[in-house]
N, C-alpha and C positions, 0 to 999 in steps of 0.2 A: 733289369733283368728282360731279353728278348727271347720269344721262344716262336721258332718255324715249324711249321706241320709240313711233313713230307705232302706232294699233290695225291697221293695212291692213298691217304688218310679219307675215309668218306665223310667229308664236310667240307664247307663252305667256306671256314675260317683257316687262314693261312700264317696268321701272326696274331701273337697276343705280348702284350708286354705290361709291365709294373715295376716300380721303383721299390727297392727292399733295404733295410739295413745292413750293414756288412756283417752282422752278427746271425744272419738267417742262412740255414743250409741251403744247397743248391735243389734238395728233394723238397723242403719246406717252400721254397717260392716257387718252384715248378708246380706242386700241387695248389698252391695259393694262386697262380696264374691260371691254370686250367679251370679253377672253379668259377672264373668268372664266366664261362660259358657251359651252361648244364648239360648240353647234348655232348661238347667235348671231354668234358668230366667223365661222364658215363660211359664214352667210347674208351677212354685210355686208362681208367683209375679203377683198382676193387681193391677193397679192404686198405684204403691208407697208402697205396702204392701203385706203380706205373704196371699195369697188367703185362705178363709175358708176351714176348712178340714184338717187341718196340726196343729199338737201339735209341739210347740217350746221347747224342752226341755234342760235344764242346771242343773245340779248338783240336779238330782232327783226333778226338779221344773217345772213346765210348765208356761212359761214366759209371754204366751199371755195372759193366763186368771187372772195371777195374777200382770197384769199391768207393768211387769219388763222389757220390751222390751226397754223401754228409760233409763233403768240403764246404766251406763258405763261400757265399756269392762275393766275387770281385766286381769292381765297376766294370762296365759295358759286358757282362756276361750275357752271351746268346748260345741258346742251345737249339739243336733241331733233333725233332721226333722222326723216326723212321721206322715204317714197320719192318719186320725181318723180310717177309716176302713182298717187297715192292716193285718188284718186275722190272728191275734194272738195275 
């Protein structure tokens, strides 16, 4: 899984990646990848979930509103996290 962080997120980290078993959900994988960097984790996560105000996109689909974060990770999964107020 690869996670891209939009340039308007206040961190110098733009790309995080890790390999997961295919029985891992997107949310589990995302939280695990974000936990690799304490500052990024604290910026984006609260109570074991992504904070409100961020879109999580994969293959042009927003995963949170479509309830797809509980889907299993597929090979070559890429996610992009974008703040709702990203200025463009």
